[in-house]
C-alpha positions in Angstrom: -33.1 52.1 6.5 -32.8 48.1 6.2 -35.3 45.6 6.1 -35.4 43.5 9.7 -33.2 40.6 8.3 -31.0 42.4 5.9 -27.9 42.3 8.3 -28.6 38.8 8.8 -29.2 37.8 5.3 -25.4 38.0 4.6 -23.9 34.8 6.2 -20.9 35.6 8.7 -19.8 32.2 8.2 -19.1 32.4 4.7 -15.5 32.7 5.2 -15.5 29.1 6.9 -16.0 27.6 3.6 -12.7 28.2 2.5 -10.4 25.3 3.5 -7.4 27.1 4.7 -7.3 29.5 7.6 -5.7 32.4 5.6 -8.6 32.2 2.9 -11.1 32.0 5.9 -9.7 35.3 7.7 -9.7 37.2 3.9 -13.1 36.2 3.3 -14.2 36.9 6.7 -12.7 40.5 6.4 -14.2 41.2 3.4 -17.6 40.4 4.9 -16.6 42.7 7.6 -16.0 45.5 4.9 -18.8 45.0 3.5 -21.0 45.3 6.1 -19.2 48.2 7.5 -21.2 51.4 8.3 -24.6 49.0 8.3 -24.2 47.6 11.7 -26.7 49.9 12.7 -29.6 47.7 11.4 -31.6 44.9 13.6 -28.8 42.5 14.6 -25.8 44.4 13.4 -24.6 45.0 16.8 -24.2 41.2 17.1 -23.1 40.7 13.7 -20.2 43.4 14.4 -19.2 41.7 17.8 -19.6 38.2 15.9 -17.0 39.4 13.1 -14.4 40.7 15.2 -13.9 37.8 17.3 -14.0 35.8 14.5 -11.2 37.7 13.0 -9.1 37.6 15.9 -9.8 34.0 16.3 -8.5 33.3 12.7 -5.8 35.5 13.1 -4.3 33.3 16.4 -4.8 30.4 14.4 -2.8 31.6 11.4 -0.1 32.9 13.5 -0.2 29.4 15.5 0.1 27.4 12.3 2.7 30.0 10.9 4.8 29.2 14.0 4.6 25.5 13.8 5.7 25.3 10.2 8.7 27.6 11.2 10.0 26.0 14.2 9.3 22.7 12.6 11.7 23.5 9.6 14.4 24.2 12.0 17.4 21.5 12.5 17.8 18.3 10.4 16.0 15.2 11.0 18.3 13.6 13.3 18.7 16.7 15.3 15.3 17.7 17.1 16.6 20.0 19.3 15.7 23.5 17.7 12.0 21.6 17.7 11.6 21.3 21.3 8.7 23.8 21.3 6.7 21.9 18.6 4.7 19.7 20.8 3.5 23.1 22.9 2.4 24.5 19.7 0.6 21.6 18.5 -1.1 21.6 21.8 -2.1 25.3 21.3 -3.5 24.7 18.0 -5.6 22.0 19.3 -7.2 24.0 22.0 -8.2 26.6 19.3 -10.5 24.0 17.5 -12.9 24.4 20.2 -13.8 28.0 20.3 -13.4 27.8 16.6 -16.2 25.0 16.3 -18.3 26.5 18.8 -18.3 30.0 16.8 -19.0 28.2 13.3 -21.7 26.3 14.7 -23.4 29.5 16.5 -23.1 31.4 13.4 -24.6 28.8 11.2 -27.4 28.5 13.5 -27.9 32.2 14.0 -27.8 33.0 10.0 -29.7 30.0 9.0 -32.5 29.7 11.6 -35.3 30.6 9.4 -33.7 29.0 6.0 -32.9 25.6 6.9 -29.5 25.6 5.5 -28.0 24.9 8.8 -28.0 21.0 8.2 -25.4 21.4 5.5 -23.3 24.0 7.3 -23.2 21.8 10.6 -22.4 18.4 8.4 -19.6 20.4 6.7 -17.8 21.8 10.1 -18.5 18.3 11.7 -16.5 16.3 8.9 -13.8 18.8 9.2 -13.7 18.2 12.9 -14.1 14.7 12.5 -11.3 14.3 9.8 -9.2 16.0 12.2 -9.9 13.9 15.3 -9.5 10.7 13.4 -6.1 11.7 11.8 -5.0 12.6 15.5 -6.1 9.4 16.8 -4.5 7.3 13.8 -1.2 8.9 13.9 -0.8 9.5 17.8 1.4 7.3 19.6 0.3 6.9 23.1 3.7 5.2 24.0 5.7 8.1 22.8 6.1 10.0 26.3 6.7 6.7 28.0 9.4 5.7 25.6 11.2 9.1 25.6 10.9 8.6 29.5 12.6 5.2 29.3 15.3 6.5 27.3 17.2 8.3 30.0 16.7 5.8 32.8 16.4 2.8 31.1 19.6 1.5 31.4 19.7 2.0 35.4 16.0 0.4 35.5 16.8 -2.6 33.8 20.2 -3.0 35.4 18.5 -3.3 38.7 16.4 -6.1 37.1 16.4 -9.9 37.1 16.8 -11.4 33.5 13.3 -12.8 33.9 11.7 -9.5 35.0 13.4 -7.4 32.0 12.2 -10.1 29.9 8.6 -9.8 31.2 8.6 -5.9 31.2 9.9 -5.9 27.5 7.2 -8.3 26.5 4.8 -6.1 28.0 5.8 -3.0 26.0 5.8 -4.9 22.8 2.3 -6.3 23.6 1.1 -2.9 24.3 2.5 -1.6 21.1 0.6 -4.6 19.3 -2.4 -3.5 21.0 -2.2 0.0 19.7 -1.8 -0.8 16.4 -4.9 -3.5 16.5 -7.0 -0.6 17.8 -5.8 1.6 15.1 -6.6 -0.8 12.3 -10.1 -1.5 13.9 -10.6 2.4 13.8 -9.5 2.5 10.0 -11.8 -0.7 9.2 -14.8 0.2 11.4 -16.9 -0.7 8.3 -16.0 -4.4 8.4 -18.1 -6.7 10.7 -16.3 -8.0 13.7 -16.3 -11.4 13.1 -13.3 -14.1 14.2 -11.5 -13.6 10.9 -11.2 -9.8 11.1 -10.2 -10.0 14.8 -7.7 -12.8 14.0 -6.3 -10.7 11.1 -6.3 -7.4 12.8 -4.5 -9.1 15.7 -1.5 -10.4 13.4 -1.2 -7.4 11.3 -1.1 -5.2 14.8 1.9 -7.6 15.6 3.6 -7.2 12.3 3.5 -3.5 12.2 4.4 -3.0 15.8 7.7 -5.1 15.3 8.3 -3.3 12.1 8.0 0.0 13.9 9.4 -0.7 17.2 13.1 0.5 16.5 12.2 3.7 14.8 10.9 7.3 15.4 10.0 8.5 12.2 6.9 10.5 11.4 5.6 10.5 7.7 7.1 13.4 6.5 10.7 11.9 7.9 10.0 8.6 6.0 9.0 10.8 2.7 12.4 12.6 3.0 14.0 9.4 3.2 12.6 8.1 0.0 13.5 11.2 -1.8 17.1 10.8 -0.8 17.3 7.3 -1.4 15.9 7.6 -4.9 18.7 9.9 -6.0 21.4 7.9 -4.7 19.6 4.9 -6.5 19.7 6.7 -9.6 23.4 7.8 -9.0 24.4 4.1 -8.7 22.3 2.9 -11.5 24.1 5.5 -13.7 27.5 3.7 -12.5 26.3 0.2 -12.6 28.5 -1.8 -14.8 26.9 -5.2 -16.8 29.0 -7.5 -14.4 26.8 -6.3 -11.4 23.3 -7.9 -13.0 21.3 -10.7 -11.9 20.4 -13.0 -14.4 18.8 -16.5 -14.9 21.1 -18.5 -17.6 19.5 -21.5 -17.0 16.7 -20.8 -20.0 17.4 -20.1 -23.3 15.9 -17.4 -25.5 13.6 -19.6 -27.0 12.1 -20.4 -23.9 11.4 -16.8 -23.2 9.9 -16.4 -26.6 7.3 -19.0 -25.9 6.5 -18.0 -22.3 6.1 -14.1 -23.6 3.8 -15.6 -25.8 1.9 -17.5 -23.4 1.9 -14.7 -21.0 0.3 -12.2 -23.4 -2.6 -14.2 -24.3 -2.9 -15.0 -20.6 -2.7 -11.9 -19.3 -6.0 -10.7 -20.5 -7.7 -13.3 -18.7 -5.9 -12.1 -15.4 -7.2 -8.5 -15.8 -10.5 -9.7 -16.5 -10.8 -10.8 -13.3 -11.1 -7.6 -11.8 -14.7 -6.9 -13.5 -16.1 -3.8 -14.2 -14.1 -1.4 -12.0 -10.8 -2.3 -13.9 -12.9 -2.1 -17.1 -14.5 1.2 -16.7 -11.1 2.2 -15.2 -9.4 1.0 -18.6 -12.1 2.4 -20.9 -13.7 5.5 -19.2 -15.6 7.0 -22.0 -17.3 3.7 -23.8 -16.9 1.2 -21.0 -20.0 2.7 -18.8 -22.1 2.3 -21.8 -21.4 -1.1 -23.3 -21.5 -2.4 -19.4 -25.0 -0.4 -19.3 -26.3 -2.0 -22.5 -25.7 -5.6 -21.7 -26.5 -5.5 -18.1 -29.8 -3.8 -18.6 -30.4 -6.1 -21.9 -32.0 -9.4 -22.6 -29.2 -11.7 -21.8 -30.6 -12.7 -18.4 -31.6 -16.2 -19.4 -28.0 -16.9 -20.7 -26.0 -15.6 -17.7 -28.5 -17.7 -15.6 -26.9 -20.9 -17.2 -23.4 -19.8 -15.4 -22.9 -21.0 -12.0 -21.5 -18.6 -9.6 -22.4 -15.6 -6.7 -22.8 -12.1 -6.8 -21.7 -11.5 -10.6 -23.7 -8.3 -11.2 -22.0 -6.5 -14.2 -18.8 -8.2 -13.7 -19.9 -10.9 -16.3 -20.5 -8.4 -18.8 -16.7 -6.9 -18.4 -15.2 -10.5 -18.6 -17.2 -11.4 -21.8 -15.9 -7.7 -23.0 -12.1 -8.2 -22.0 -11.9 -11.9 -23.0 -13.9 -12.1 -26.0 -15.3 -15.7 -24.9 -18.7 -16.7 -25.0 -21.1 -16.9 -22.4 -21.4 -20.6 -22.9 -17.4 -20.8 -22.5 -17.7 -20.2 -18.6 -17.9 -22.9 -15.9 -18.3 -20.7 -12.6 -17.9 -17.1 -11.9 -17.5 -16.2 -8.0 -17.5 -12.7 -6.7 -18.0 -13.5 -3.2 -15.6 -11.5 -1.1 -14.5 -11.9 2.6 -10.9 -11.6 4.1 -9.0 -14.6 3.0 -11.7 -15.6 0.3 -11.4 -13.7 -3.2 -13.2 -13.8 -6.4 -12.3 -16.1 -9.5 -13.9 -17.6 -12.4 -13.6 -20.6 -14.3 -13.8 -21.0 -18.3 -13.0 -22.9 -21.2 -10.5 -21.2 -23.5 -10.9 -23.4 -27.1 -8.0 -21.6 -28.7 -5.4 -22.6 -26.1 -7.2 -25.8 -24.8 -7.2 -25.1 -21.9 -9.6 -25.3 -18.5 -8.6 -21.6 -17.1 -8.7 -20.6 -13.4 -8.4 -16.9 -13.0 -8.1 -15.4 -9.3 -8.9 -11.6 -8.7 -6.2 -9.5 -7.2 -6.5 -6.7 -4.5 -9.6 -4.8 -5.1 -11.3 -4.4 -1.5 -10.6 -3.7 1.9 -10.9 -7.3 2.8 -8.3 -8.1 0.0 -5.9 -5.5 1.4 -6.4 -7.3 5.0 -5.5 -10.9 3.5 -2.3 -8.8 1.9 -1.2 -7.8 5.0 -1.5 -10.9 7.1 1.9 -11.7 6.1 3.2 -14.3 8.4 4.6 -17.5 7.6 2.3 -20.4 7.5 3.1 -24.2 6.9 1.9 -25.5 3.2 2.7 -28.9 3.1 3.3 -30.3 -0.7 3.6 -33.7 -1.8 7.0 -34.4 -3.4 8.9 -31.1 -1.8 11.8 -31.8 -0.1 12.5 -28.8 2.6 10.7 -26.4 4.5 7.4 -25.8 2.8 5.9 -22.5 4.3 4.2 -19.4 2.3 2.4 -16.1 3.0 -0.4 -16.9 5.4 -3.2 -14.8 4.0 -2.7 -15.9 0.3 -2.2 -19.9 1.9 -5.5 -19.3 3.3 -7.1 -17.8 0.0 -5.2 -20.8 -1.8 -7.0 -23.3 0.4 -10.2 -21.7 0.2 -9.9 -21.8 -3.8 -9.0 -25.7 -3.5 -12.0 -26.4 -1.5 -14.5 -24.6 -4.0 -12.8 -26.2 -7.1 -12.2 -29.6 -5.8 -14.7 -30.4 -3.0 -17.4 -28.6 -4.6 -16.7 -30.6 -7.9 -16.2 -27.1 -10.1 -12.9 -28.6 -11.8 -14.4 -31.8 -12.3 -17.5 -30.3 -14.2 -15.2 -28.4 -16.3 -13.0 -31.4 -17.5 -16.5 -33.7 -17.5 -17.0 -31.0 -20.5 -13.5 -31.1 -22.1 -11.3 -34.0 -20.6 -8.4 -33.5 -23.0 -7.8 -30.0 -22.2 -5.1 -29.0 -19.7 -5.5 -26.9 -16.6 -3.9 -22.9 -16.5 -4.3 -20.8 -13.4 -3.5 -17.1 -13.7 -3.5 -13.9 -11.7 -2.4 -10.6 -10.8 -1.1 -9.3 -7.6 -2.7 -11.0 -4.8 -4.2 -13.2 -7.6 -0.8 -14.0 -8.9 0.5 -15.2 -5.3 -2.7 -17.1 -4.4 -2.5 -18.8 -8.0 0.9 -20.0 -7.6 0.3 -21.8 -4.2 -3.2 -23.1 -5.6 -0.9 -24.6 -8.8 1.2 -26.0 -5.8 -1.3 -27.8 -4.5 -3.2 -29.0 -7.5 0.1 -30.1 -9.1 -0.4 -33.7 -8.2 -3.7 -34.1 -9.4 -2.9 -32.1 -12.5 0.8 -32.9 -13.5 0.4 -30.8 -16.8 -0.8 -27.8 -15.2 0.4 -24.4 -15.9 0.3 -21.0 -13.9 0.9 -17.7 -15.1 1.6 -14.9 -12.2 1.7 -11.6 -13.1 3.4 -8.8 -10.7 3.6 -11.6 -7.8 4.2 -10.4 -4.2 7.9 -11.2 -3.7 7.4 -12.2 0.0 5.4 -15.5 -1.2 6.7 -19.0 -0.3 9.9 -20.5 1.2 13.0 -21.6 -1.2 11.8 -25.0 -1.6 8.7 -24.2 -2.8 10.1 -21.5 -4.9 12.6 -24.3 -6.4 9.5 -26.6 -6.9 7.2 -23.8 -9.0 10.0 -23.4 -11.5 8.5 -26.5 -13.1 5.3 -25.1 -13.8 5.0 -21.2 -12.9 5.8 -18.5 -14.9 6.3 -15.0 -13.0 6.2 -11.5 -15.0 7.7 -8.3 -13.2 7.5 -5.1 -15.0 10.2 -2.4 -14.5 10.4 -1.2 -11.0 7.1 -2.7 -9.6 7.1 -2.5 -5.7 4.9 -5.6 -5.4 7.3 -8.0 -6.4 10.0 -6.7 -4.2 7.6 -6.4 -1.0 8.8 -8.6 1.8 9.8 -8.4 5.6 13.3 -8.6 5.1 13.4 -6.0 2.0 11.2 -3.7 4.0 13.6 -4.1 7.2 16.3 -3.3 4.6 14.5 -0.2 3.1 13.9 0.9 6.5 17.9 0.9 7.7 18.7 2.4 4.4 16.5 5.4 5.1 17.9 5.7 8.7 21.2 5.6 7.3 20.4 8.2 4.7 18.6 10.6 7.1 21.0 10.0 9.8 23.9 11.5 7.6 21.9 14.4 5.8 22.7 17.5 7.5 19.9 19.6 5.2 16.9 20.8 6.9 13.7 18.3 6.1 11.6 21.0 4.1 14.7 21.5 1.7 14.9 17.5 1.5 10.7 17.4 0.4 11.2 20.2 -2.0 14.4 19.2 -3.9 12.7 16.0 -3.9 9.5 16.9 -5.3 11.1 18.9 -7.9 13.4 15.8 -8.9 10.5 13.5 -9.3 8.5 16.1 -11.3 11.1 17.4 -13.7 14.2 15.2 -13.1 17.6 16.7 -13.1 20.9 15.7 -11.3 20.7 13.7 -8.1 21.3 15.5 -5.3 25.2 15.4 -4.2 25.0 14.8 -0.5 27.0 12.2 1.3 25.4 9.1 1.9 28.4 7.0 3.5 28.4 7.0 7.1 31.5 7.9 8.9 32.3 5.6 11.6 30.9 7.8 14.5 27.5 8.2 12.8 27.5 4.6 12.2 27.8 3.9 15.9 25.1 6.3 16.7 22.9 4.5 13.8 23.3 1.1 15.3 21.3 2.1 18.4 17.6 2.2 17.6 16.0 5.7 17.9 12.7 4.9 19.7 13.4 4.6 23.7 11.0 1.5 23.7 13.7 -0.4 21.9 16.6 1.6 23.1 15.8 0.1 26.5 16.4 -3.3 24.9 20.0 -2.3 23.3 21.3 -0.2 25.8 20.6 -2.6 28.5 23.5 -5.2 29.9 20.2 -7.6 30.5 19.6 -7.5 27.0 22.6 -8.6 26.0 22.6 -11.8 28.4 19.1 -12.3 27.4 20.0 -12.3 23.6 23.1 -14.9 24.4 20.3 -17.4 25.3 19.7 -19.5 21.7 15.7 -19.7 23.1 15.3 -15.8 23.4 13.8 -14.2 20.4 13.7 -10.1 21.0 10.8 -9.7 18.6 8.4 -11.6 16.8 10.1 -10.7 13.6 12.9 -13.5 14.6 10.2 -15.9 15.1 8.0 -16.0 12.1 9.3 -13.6 9.5 11.2 -16.5 7.4 12.8 -15.6 4.1 10.5 -15.7 1.2 10.7 -15.8 -2.3 9.1 -14.8 -5.7 7.3 -18.0 -7.4 8.7 -19.9 -10.5 10.8 -18.9 -13.3 10.9 -14.7 -13.6 10.5 -12.7 -16.6 11.8 -9.2 -16.1 10.5 -6.5 -18.5 12.1 -3.1 -18.5 11.6 -0.2 -20.9 14.5 -0.2 -23.5 15.1 3.3 -24.9 12.1 5.1 -26.4 8.9 4.8 -24.3 7.0 2.1 -24.6 9.6 0.2 -26.2 10.5 -2.7 -24.0 12.9 -5.5 -23.6 12.8 -8.7 -21.5 15.0 -11.4 -19.8 14.9 -14.2 -17.5 15.8 -12.9 -14.2 17.1 -14.4 -11.3 15.2 -14.0 -7.7 17.8 -11.9 -6.2 17.2 -9.1 -8.6 14.4 -8.5 -6.6 15.9 -8.8 -3.2 15.8 -4.6 -2.5 12.8 -2.1 -2.9 13.6 0.7 -6.0 12.2 4.0 -5.1 10.8 5.4 -8.6 7.5 7.3 -9.4 7.0 4.1 -11.6 7.0 1.8 -8.4 3.1 1.7 -8.5 2.1 2.2 -11.9 4.3 -0.5 -13.1 2.0 -2.8 -11.0 -1.1 -2.0 -12.6 -2.7 -4.7 -14.8 -3.4 -2.5 -17.9 0.4 -1.3 -17.8 1.5 -5.0 -17.6 -0.7 -6.0 -20.4 0.5 -2.8 -22.5 3.9 -3.7 -22.0 3.4 -7.5 -23.0 1.7 -6.4 -26.0 4.3 -4.1 -26.9 7.0 -6.9 -26.5 4.8 -9.1 -28.7 4.8 -6.3 -31.2 8.3 -5.9 -31.5 9.1 -9.4 -31.8 6.8 -9.9 -34.8 8.7 -6.9 -36.3 12.2 -8.1 -37.4 13.4 -4.6 -37.9 12.8 -3.6 -34.1 16.1 -3.6 -32.7 15.2 -4.7 -29.2 13.4 -7.6 -30.7 17.1 -8.8 -31.8 18.9 -7.6 -28.6 20.3 -10.1 -26.1 21.6 -7.2 -23.7 21.4 -8.0 -19.8 19.2 -6.6 -17.8 19.8 -3.3 -15.7 18.9 -4.3 -12.2 19.6 -2.3 -9.1 
């Protein structure tokens, strides 16, 4: 005989703790085999029925997933005919979530009704369900069916419309797409307060995303396959590139470069310090927490109170550790962070006799929204001829810093202590772009100021402002860093190249992804698949893949509208003007052995296309940029180092 609860003491939901349905099915089957022959005890019949139903349900789920995987692997990216049944299979799998969730909850309550463990079980189940629902809401396109339907009859519908009616129809479609993206952003950023700045940012970013994705119908895996193919294509082009094809700047000498590199190496640690304790702990994972804890919990509170600022916390301690300055060298430290309002600090560097302004880069969701506010905004600068405009989010951030530094008297306070010092502004990433625009705003007041922008964003300022900033801004770009190549025109070019390369590839997507992963991890010979389009495929590609814009391009009404000089078919053409990197550009690349670097002055045209590489994100990290600059400094000081004496050109794609 068995105790009254002996059968129930074994949790029939143990298999549900496995992430994959296959593991869950194996766990449930093992539980069934263990209890086989013991179902005659109290509650055994219920347990037996529960396990049988659970095994059958998990088996159906596994079969549905196998069917989705198999059907999804058929055809090519551009030939979706063999995958027509995928939507039905996906909807079937979605319906199976209902009995799966009910059975899991009933099993958890039934087994744990006396132990109280139902809370943890239910929380895990609900988290799994929430992740699934949130993922579906974020990626699901409610305009998809409408676009597919519109593709068939669009030409006929728009031919029957007057030009004004067509324009209104297309405007409504674009507005609806922008609202869809805005809702997605609100969902992803639900933790942010619903103030006016956030609502305006969501609206602007939604319009940006809707205009960018309006003429494509690619899912994430399609884009990943295109990037894998494009990376191999770029590697093949790099192997055959000749020195005549590089983009270098011959207006500056090697002596100028050596002086600029020495200064950039010195100022980089101040830009790195602006990230505060998170980057310090990331760079010193074993010793950093102990050092910060010792100082933050020490008796230096009175010393810290002598420095003005907001929300300093342990950031001040990490800044002291990184920069090597004393607490009395700091004028103001602010870690107040809102959209368009980014942290910064002001200090005196007695070694270089400079008043230093360091601006932090992206480190929060609010900073990301500032980055994505990529529309153009006018930025009038005294003494600059030509159109003056720049990245809206960074314009707003530079205006905020200008008001804090000038209107609040922080810079006046610093120069009252050291009136003979010059002004230096530094920053990395978002901080680099903001620092460059801030330097342009302060240039008339402080004509001797210098700005060092490390890994600045490519889509930052107009051509006239970029030319003007060459007098006082030095930008540093490392390797295949993505951010200095990020701009709306560059992303449009990347989208066009991805569409071309996937449309001409006749391999199944799973093979492209598997070969791409192998190539990224282990290298090898780039794929020899043809990438040059023949004429028929080029004509097919010239038509957008998405029905929503297909109806624009297939319609005679569209062509009559576009012949009107006052008509702009997309917000992209209205606001996305060409933007450039700031100042003179130092381009650093690896030369030969790992961590052996070379540097050259580069032309801004060298960064007019995105390079696909595993290093495209790693080369943007501030600690990696700092190590590269330190490596260059060591090679320059060592006369026996070949790369220190090399005047070879850049290898730019």
